[in-house]
C-alpha positions in Angstrom: -138.1 52.0 123.9 -140.1 50.2 121.3 -137.4 50.7 118.8 -134.7 49.1 121.2 -137.1 46.3 121.9 -137.3 45.1 118.1 -133.6 45.7 117.9 -133.0 43.3 120.9 -135.7 40.9 119.5 -133.8 41.1 116.1 -130.6 40.2 117.8 -131.9 37.4 119.8 -133.5 35.9 116.8 -130.0 36.0 114.8 -128.3 34.6 117.9 -130.7 31.5 117.9 -130.4 30.8 114.2 -128.9 27.7 113.1 -125.1 27.8 112.3 -125.7 26.9 108.6 -128.4 29.8 108.3 -125.9 32.3 109.9 -123.2 31.4 107.5 -125.7 31.7 104.4 -127.0 35.1 105.9 -123.4 36.3 106.4 -122.3 35.3 102.8 -125.4 37.2 101.3 -125.0 40.3 103.3 -121.3 40.5 102.3 -121.9 39.9 98.6 -125.4 41.1 97.9 -125.1 44.6 99.5 -122.0 45.7 97.5 -123.6 44.2 94.4 -126.8 46.3 94.9 -124.8 49.6 95.6 -122.7 49.2 92.6 -125.5 48.2 90.3 -127.5 51.3 91.6 -124.6 53.8 90.9 -124.1 52.2 87.4 -127.9 52.3 86.6 -128.3 56.0 87.8 -125.3 57.2 85.9 -126.4 55.5 82.8 -129.9 56.7 83.2 -128.6 60.4 83.4 -126.3 60.0 80.5 -129.0 58.5 78.4 -131.5 61.1 79.4 -129.2 63.9 78.2 -128.6 62.1 75.0 -132.3 61.9 74.4 -132.8 65.5 75.1 -129.9 66.3 72.6 -131.5 64.0 70.0 -135.0 65.7 70.7 -133.4 69.1 70.0 -131.7 67.9 66.8 -135.0 66.6 65.7 -136.9 70.1 66.4 -134.0 71.8 64.8 -134.2 69.9 61.6 -138.0 70.6 61.5 -137.4 74.3 61.9 -134.9 74.2 59.0 -137.1 72.3 56.6 -140.0 74.8 57.4 -137.9 77.7 57.1 -136.8 76.4 53.6 -140.4 75.5 52.8 -141.6 79.1 53.6 -138.8 80.7 51.7 -139.7 78.6 48.6 -143.3 79.5 48.8 -142.7 83.1 49.4 -140.7 83.1 46.1 -143.6 81.2 44.6 -146.0 83.8 45.7 -143.9 86.7 44.8 -143.5 85.3 41.2 -146.9 86.6 40.2 -146.1 90.1 41.1 -144.0 90.1 37.8 -147.3 90.5 35.9 -148.1 93.8 37.8 -150.3 95.1 34.9 -152.4 92.1 35.1 -152.8 92.3 38.7 -153.7 96.1 38.5 -156.5 95.2 36.0 -157.9 92.6 38.3 -161.3 93.9 39.4 -161.2 97.0 37.3 -164.9 97.9 36.4 -163.8 100.1 33.3 -162.4 97.0 31.4 -165.8 95.2 30.8 -165.4 94.4 27.2 -166.2 90.7 26.6 -162.8 90.3 24.5 -160.7 92.0 27.3 -162.4 89.8 29.8 -161.7 86.6 28.0 -158.0 87.6 27.4 -157.6 88.6 31.1 -159.0 85.3 32.2 -156.7 83.4 29.9 -153.8 85.4 31.2 -154.8 84.8 34.6 -155.0 81.0 33.9 -151.4 81.1 32.4 -150.2 82.9 35.4 -151.7 80.2 37.7 -150.6 77.3 35.8 -147.0 78.8 35.9 -147.3 79.0 39.9 -148.7 75.5 40.0 -145.7 74.1 37.9 -143.1 75.6 40.2 -143.7 73.2 43.0 -144.9 69.6 42.5 -147.0 69.3 45.5 -149.1 72.1 44.6 -152.6 70.9 43.7 -154.9 73.8 43.4 -153.9 77.6 42.8 -156.6 80.2 43.3 -156.6 84.0 42.6 -159.5 86.3 44.1 -159.8 89.6 42.8 -160.9 92.6 44.7 -164.3 92.2 43.2 -164.4 88.6 44.6 -164.0 87.1 41.2 -162.4 83.6 41.7 -159.8 82.2 39.2 -158.5 78.8 39.8 -156.1 76.2 38.2 -155.8 72.7 39.5 -153.9 69.6 38.6 -156.8 67.4 39.9 -160.3 66.7 38.7 -161.7 68.6 42.0 -162.9 72.1 41.2 -163.3 74.7 43.8 -166.9 76.1 44.3 -166.3 79.9 44.1 -169.4 80.9 46.5 -168.4 78.2 49.1 -164.9 79.4 49.0 -165.9 83.1 49.6 -168.2 82.1 52.7 -165.4 80.3 54.2 -164.5 82.2 57.7 -160.7 81.8 57.4 -161.0 83.5 53.8 -162.9 86.3 55.5 -160.2 86.7 57.9 -157.6 86.9 55.2 -159.4 89.8 53.5 -158.8 92.0 56.5 -155.3 90.7 57.5 -152.2 92.9 57.3 -149.9 90.0 56.5 -148.6 90.0 53.0 -147.5 86.4 53.2 -149.5 84.2 55.3 -150.3 80.4 55.8 -153.6 79.5 57.4 -154.6 76.8 60.0 -156.0 73.7 59.0 -159.5 73.7 57.5 -161.8 71.4 55.7 -162.4 70.7 52.1 -166.0 71.6 52.2 -165.5 74.5 49.5 -164.4 71.6 46.8 -167.1 70.3 44.7 -166.6 66.8 45.9 -166.7 68.0 49.5 -163.9 65.2 50.5 -162.7 64.3 53.7 -159.4 65.3 55.0 -157.8 68.7 55.8 -156.1 71.3 53.7 -153.6 74.2 54.6 -153.3 77.2 52.3 -150.5 79.5 51.7 -150.9 82.6 49.9 -150.2 86.5 49.5 -152.1 89.5 49.5 -151.7 91.3 46.2 -151.1 95.0 45.9 -151.1 97.0 42.6 -148.7 99.6 41.9 -150.4 102.1 43.8 -150.2 100.0 47.0 -154.1 99.5 46.6 -155.5 96.0 47.4 -155.8 94.0 44.1 -156.6 90.5 45.3 -155.2 87.3 47.1 -153.3 84.6 45.9 -154.2 81.1 47.4 -152.4 77.8 47.3 -153.9 74.8 48.7 -151.6 72.2 50.1 -151.8 69.0 51.7 -150.5 69.1 55.1 -148.2 66.2 54.5 -146.2 68.5 52.2 -144.9 70.9 55.0 -142.5 68.4 56.5 -140.1 66.7 54.3 -137.9 64.5 56.8 -135.6 61.8 55.9 -136.5 58.1 56.8 -134.2 58.1 59.8 -135.9 60.8 61.6 -139.3 59.3 60.8 -138.2 56.1 62.3 -137.1 57.9 65.4 -140.3 59.8 65.7 -142.3 56.7 65.6 -140.1 54.8 67.8 -140.2 57.4 70.6 -143.8 58.5 70.1 -142.9 62.2 69.2 -145.7 64.4 68.5 -144.9 67.6 66.3 -147.5 70.5 66.2 -147.1 73.6 63.9 -149.2 76.5 64.6 -149.4 80.0 63.3 -149.2 83.3 65.1 -153.2 83.1 65.6 -152.8 79.8 67.5 -154.5 77.9 64.6 -153.0 74.5 64.0 -151.2 74.0 60.8 -149.7 70.5 61.2 -150.4 67.9 63.7 -148.0 64.9 63.2 -150.4 62.2 64.8 -153.1 63.3 62.3 -150.5 62.9 59.4 -149.3 59.7 60.4 -152.9 58.2 60.7 -152.9 57.9 64.6 -155.4 60.6 64.9 -158.4 61.6 62.5 -157.9 64.9 61.0 -161.7 65.6 61.8 -160.8 65.4 65.6 -158.0 68.1 65.0 -160.4 70.2 63.0 -163.2 70.2 65.6 -160.7 70.9 68.4 -159.3 74.3 69.2 -155.7 75.0 68.9 -155.1 75.2 72.7 -155.9 71.5 72.9 -152.5 70.8 71.3 -150.3 73.7 72.2 -151.0 74.6 75.9 -148.3 73.5 78.4 -149.9 70.6 80.5 -148.2 67.7 81.9 -144.7 68.9 81.5 -143.7 66.3 84.2 -144.5 63.4 82.0 -143.4 65.0 78.6 -140.6 66.7 77.2 -141.5 70.0 75.2 -139.3 71.6 73.0 -140.1 74.9 70.8 -138.8 76.8 67.9 -139.8 79.4 65.4 -139.8 79.9 61.5 -138.1 83.0 60.1 -141.1 83.4 57.6 -144.8 83.0 58.3 -144.3 83.3 62.2 -144.8 79.6 62.7 -144.3 78.0 66.0 -143.0 74.5 66.1 -143.8 72.4 69.3 -142.3 69.0 69.8 -143.7 66.8 72.5 -142.1 63.5 73.4 -143.5 61.2 76.2 -140.9 60.9 78.7 -141.7 57.3 79.3 -141.0 56.4 75.7 -138.0 58.6 75.2 -136.5 57.2 78.3 -137.5 53.6 77.5 -134.2 52.6 77.4 -133.7 53.9 80.9 -136.4 51.4 81.9 -134.7 48.6 79.9 -131.5 49.2 81.9 -133.3 49.3 85.0 -135.0 45.9 84.1 -131.5 44.2 83.2 -130.3 45.7 86.2 -132.8 44.1 88.4 -132.6 40.8 86.3 -128.7 40.9 86.9 -129.0 41.6 90.7 -131.8 38.6 91.1 -129.6 36.2 89.1 -126.4 37.3 91.0 -128.5 36.9 94.4 -129.6 33.5 93.0 -126.1 32.4 92.3 -124.6 33.7 95.5 -127.4 32.1 97.4 -126.4 28.6 95.9 -122.7 29.2 96.4 -123.5 30.2 100.1 -125.6 27.1 100.6 -122.7 24.9 99.2 -120.1 26.6 101.2 -122.3 26.7 104.3 -123.3 23.0 103.7 -119.6 22.0 103.2 -118.8 23.6 106.6 -121.7 22.4 108.6 -122.2 19.0 107.2 -119.5 17.3 109.4 -120.7 19.2 112.3 -124.1 18.0 111.8 -122.9 14.4 111.5 -121.0 15.0 114.7 -123.9 16.0 116.4 -126.1 13.2 115.3 -123.2 10.7 116.5 -123.3 12.5 119.8 -127.1 12.2 120.2 -126.6 8.3 119.4 -124.1 8.0 121.9 -126.4 9.7 124.5 -128.8 6.8 124.1 -126.1 4.1 124.2 -125.3 3.8 120.5 -121.5 4.3 120.2 -121.0 4.5 116.4 -118.2 6.5 114.9 -118.6 8.7 111.8 -117.4 6.6 109.0 -117.3 9.1 106.1 -113.6 10.4 105.2 -113.2 13.9 106.5 -111.3 16.9 105.2 -107.8 17.8 106.5 -109.1 20.9 108.3 -110.0 21.7 111.7 -113.3 20.3 111.6 -112.1 16.9 110.0 -109.4 16.7 112.8 -112.1 17.2 115.5 -114.2 14.6 114.0 -111.3 12.1 113.8 -110.5 12.6 117.4 -114.1 12.0 118.3 -114.3 8.7 116.4 -111.1 7.7 118.3 -112.8 8.6 121.6 -116.1 6.5 120.4 -114.2 3.5 119.6 -112.4 3.6 122.8 -115.6 4.1 124.8 -117.5 1.2 123.0 -114.2 -1.1 123.4 -114.4 -0.5 127.1 -118.2 -1.2 127.3 -118.0 -4.2 125.3 -115.2 -5.6 127.3 -116.9 -5.3 130.6 -120.4 -6.3 129.2 -119.2 -9.2 127.4 -117.2 -10.3 130.4 -120.0 -10.0 132.8 -122.3 -12.0 130.4 -119.8 -14.8 130.0 -119.5 -14.9 133.7 -123.3 -15.2 134.1 -123.5 -17.6 131.3 -120.9 -19.9 132.8 -122.8 -19.8 136.2 -126.0 -20.6 134.5 -124.8 -23.5 132.6 -122.9 -24.9 135.8 -126.2 -24.7 137.5 -128.1 -26.3 134.8 -125.4 -29.1 134.5 -125.9 -29.8 138.2 -129.4 -31.1 137.5 -129.7 -34.3 135.5 -132.7 -33.9 133.2 -132.7 -37.6 132.8 -132.9 -38.3 136.6 -135.6 -35.7 137.0 -137.7 -37.2 134.2 -137.2 -40.8 135.6 -138.0 -39.6 139.0 -141.1 -37.8 138.1 -142.3 -40.8 136.0 -141.8 -43.0 139.1 -143.9 -40.7 141.2 -146.7 -40.7 138.5 -146.7 -44.4 138.1 -147.0 -44.8 142.0 -150.0 -42.5 142.0 -151.7 -44.4 139.4 -151.2 -47.6 141.5 -152.9 -45.9 144.3 -155.6 -44.7 141.9 -154.8 -41.0 142.2 -155.0 -40.0 138.7 -155.2 -36.3 139.6 -151.9 -36.3 141.0 -150.5 -38.3 138.2 -151.9 -35.9 135.7 -150.3 -32.9 137.6 -146.9 -34.8 137.6 -147.2 -35.5 133.8 -147.7 -31.8 133.1 -144.9 -30.7 135.3 -142.7 -33.2 133.8 -143.6 -31.6 130.2 -142.8 -28.1 131.5 -139.4 -29.1 132.8 -138.7 -30.8 129.4 -139.7 -27.6 127.5 -137.9 -25.3 130.0 -134.7 -27.3 130.0 -134.6 -29.0 126.7 -134.0 -26.0 124.3 -130.6 -25.4 124.8 -128.8 -24.9 121.2 -132.1 -25.0 119.4 -134.6 -22.3 118.3 -137.4 -21.4 120.6 -140.5 -20.6 118.9 -144.1 -18.8 119.6 -145.5 -22.5 119.4 -143.2 -23.7 122.2 -144.2 -20.7 124.3 -147.8 -21.4 123.7 -147.3 -25.1 124.5 -145.4 -24.2 127.8 -148.3 -21.6 128.8 -151.0 -24.0 127.9 -149.5 -26.9 130.2 -149.0 -24.2 132.9 -152.8 -23.1 132.6 -153.9 -26.8 132.7 -151.8 -27.4 135.6 -153.6 -24.5 137.5 -157.0 -25.9 136.2 -156.3 -29.2 138.2 -155.5 -26.9 141.2 -158.4 -24.5 140.8 -161.1 -26.9 139.6 -160.9 -25.7 136.0 -161.4 -22.0 136.5 -159.4 -20.7 133.7 -160.2 -20.9 129.9 -157.1 -20.1 127.6 -158.1 -19.1 124.1 -155.2 -18.8 121.5 -155.7 -16.7 118.3 -152.3 -16.8 116.7 -152.0 -17.5 113.0 -149.7 -20.6 112.2 -147.0 -18.5 110.3 -146.7 -16.5 113.5 -146.4 -19.6 115.5 -143.5 -20.6 113.5 -141.6 -17.4 114.3 -138.8 -17.4 116.9 -139.0 -15.8 120.3 -137.1 -15.5 123.5 -138.2 -18.3 126.2 -140.4 -17.7 129.2 -142.5 -14.7 128.0 -146.0 -15.8 127.7 -146.0 -17.9 130.7 -145.0 -15.3 133.4 -147.8 -12.7 132.0 -150.4 -15.3 132.3 -149.0 -16.3 135.9 -149.5 -12.6 136.7 -153.1 -12.5 135.5 -153.9 -15.6 137.6 -152.2 -14.6 140.8 -153.4 -10.8 140.8 -156.6 -10.8 138.5 -158.3 -14.1 139.9 -160.3 -13.4 143.0 -163.9 -14.6 142.1 -164.1 -18.3 142.5 -167.6 -18.5 141.5 -166.9 -17.7 137.7 -164.4 -18.8 135.1 -161.6 -16.5 134.3 -160.9 -16.0 130.4 -157.4 -15.5 129.0 -156.9 -14.7 125.6 -153.6 -14.7 123.6 -153.9 -12.9 120.0 -151.2 -12.4 117.4 -151.2 -10.0 114.6 -148.9 -8.9 111.6 -148.2 -5.2 111.8 -148.1 -2.9 108.7 -144.1 -3.1 109.0 -144.2 -6.9 109.0 -143.6 -7.2 112.9 -145.3 -9.4 115.3 -147.7 -7.8 117.8 -149.0 -10.1 120.7 -151.9 -9.3 123.0 -152.5 -11.3 126.2 -155.9 -10.1 127.7 -157.8 -11.4 130.7 -161.1 -10.4 132.3 -160.0 -10.3 135.8 -160.3 -7.6 138.4 -157.8 -5.2 136.8 -155.9 -2.5 138.8 -156.1 0.9 140.1 -154.9 3.8 137.8 -152.2 4.7 140.4 -151.0 1.0 140.3 -150.9 0.9 136.5 -149.0 4.2 136.4 -146.5 2.8 138.8 -146.2 -0.4 136.9 -145.8 1.4 133.6 -142.9 3.7 135.0 -141.3 0.3 136.1 -141.6 -1.1 132.6 -140.3 2.3 131.0 -137.1 2.1 133.0 -136.5 -1.4 131.5 -134.5 0.6 128.7 -132.2 2.1 130.9 -131.6 -1.0 133.2 -131.1 -3.4 130.4 -127.3 -3.3 130.8 -127.3 -3.5 134.5 -126.0 -6.8 135.3 -125.9 -7.1 139.0 -129.5 -6.7 140.3 -130.4 -6.9 143.9 -133.3 -9.1 144.8 -136.4 -7.5 145.7 -139.7 -8.6 147.3 -142.1 -10.4 145.0 -145.3 -8.8 143.7 -143.5 -5.6 142.5 -144.0 -6.5 138.8 -140.3 -7.6 138.4 -141.5 -10.6 136.2 -142.9 -8.3 133.8 -139.8 -6.0 134.0 -137.6 -8.8 133.5 -139.5 -9.6 130.2 -139.4 -6.0 129.0 -135.5 -5.7 129.8 -135.1 -9.0 127.7 -137.1 -7.8 124.9 -135.1 -4.5 124.6 -131.7 -6.3 125.3 -132.4 -9.0 122.6 -134.3 -7.1 119.9 -133.7 -3.4 120.4 -135.3 -0.2 122.0 -137.8 -0.2 119.2 -139.6 -3.2 120.7 -141.6 -3.1 124.1 -143.9 -4.8 126.6 -146.9 -2.3 127.4 -149.8 -2.9 130.0 -153.2 -1.4 129.9 -155.7 -2.0 132.8 -158.6 -0.7 134.9 -160.7 -1.5 137.8 -163.3 -4.2 136.8 -161.9 -4.0 133.2 -159.3 -6.7 133.2 -155.7 -6.2 132.0 -154.2 -6.3 128.5 -150.5 -6.7 128.0 -149.0 -5.8 124.5 -145.6 -7.1 123.2 -144.1 -6.1 119.8 -141.2 -8.1 118.5 -139.5 -8.6 115.2 -140.2 -11.4 112.7 -137.6 -14.2 113.1 
């Protein structure tokens, strides 16, 4: 059940994805999945073939080592057998009956010649020794290092050889402690047990060799060994290490090999991580063990894997960019169409002006543009026609009033009031005449914030004459804002609302302030504040809802008359602001019981 829940959730999430994301996901799945499958098959096949080739190379490497060792053992078998030619000399070695000084000297000289001849057979031979059956040590060396006879006879490996039944042998690695210089490093000894003509033990021939001399590989094989980290270990039938390639190449000190047991290098451990190949020589019973770290031998496979991953990632990146480009090409006109439709929802009927492609989506956008143009034309025809009709009615009404006759009449009334010593009435008539002049005398001229303030100040002065100077108007608007244009009759109706609805306490003066500010966007923010009685929260919400409906009612031209006191003056101002300046601009009110009322107006700089 839980599994099905996750499936349904994934399907729902895919279904709710944006169209562009769905297209990109589809392109990626169609292209990337086959790419990964094909790359995995190619990588697997390449890895198998490379591993087989590596195994063949390792077998070939081991085979060459075996061949080289066989040749070496055969050569040293012949070298050690060469001393058997002097059978009489060997027979006399250790013979107690031959004790005359002259004979002993001659015998020693003959043995020295024999050893010199053996040393000259192979250039890598440094020291040749012959130990007689009475433990007399004869030696010949091509170096300055001399063997200490007593130290040689005390060596454990030498003692084991005395009791060995092998005629030809090769010892394990041993130190050079029996040399006078007691130098560091290791030696390996090849030798033969010497028998006289009667088959009795006559002595033992020893040839000390540097371990490097055991393997003579060409440079290509040496490079391959170093490249793949191959390790070659040669041991005799007793399990003693005869040669260790890591020590021979300097990666491992000889002393460590000498101190460790042979099992540490020839036991079968870690087969999963190493490839192990073995072989035997025909002479000397030597075991060849080649170990190759699988991670190094198969390094090429890892390289192929890395290249495969890089190719897949690069391909995925390219496919992603191509998918984005294709999906963007398809979804861009759809997004533009969606954006234009949202603008149409809020009353902005703008066609998509960018040239469209000649496909199905382009045809759809072209049809939509024609529809938008038709709708806008119909709206403009009806709207402009109605505006012209109302403007004609207003001009006709205005023309019915002769401003000059009105001014002259008001001036006559004022003069008569002065003759009757009624200066207060004369002042009120004068203020009223100024207000008529401001209200009716701006046809064809720009109406500014300064004119609005002047009109509002006259109104407040007129109300002060009526209410015995109970209102104090404080204007705090910079001069540069006063010079900006504004639609007429904005401030005075708001101040009138403050007096009509906020003034009830005749015992105190009501303060009204008009402040003007520049916003960060360079627009004009006007605040008209009073310290009247304010209004309840419910009344404020009702009035705010009425103001918010101004945006949708700004195009309704035939408004029915409603009773006064419903906030229609403020709504009329809000509708005119949005109609004249746009939906970005507004009229907003804030109030509270006993906290006064603040009306905030935002208009552009004109």
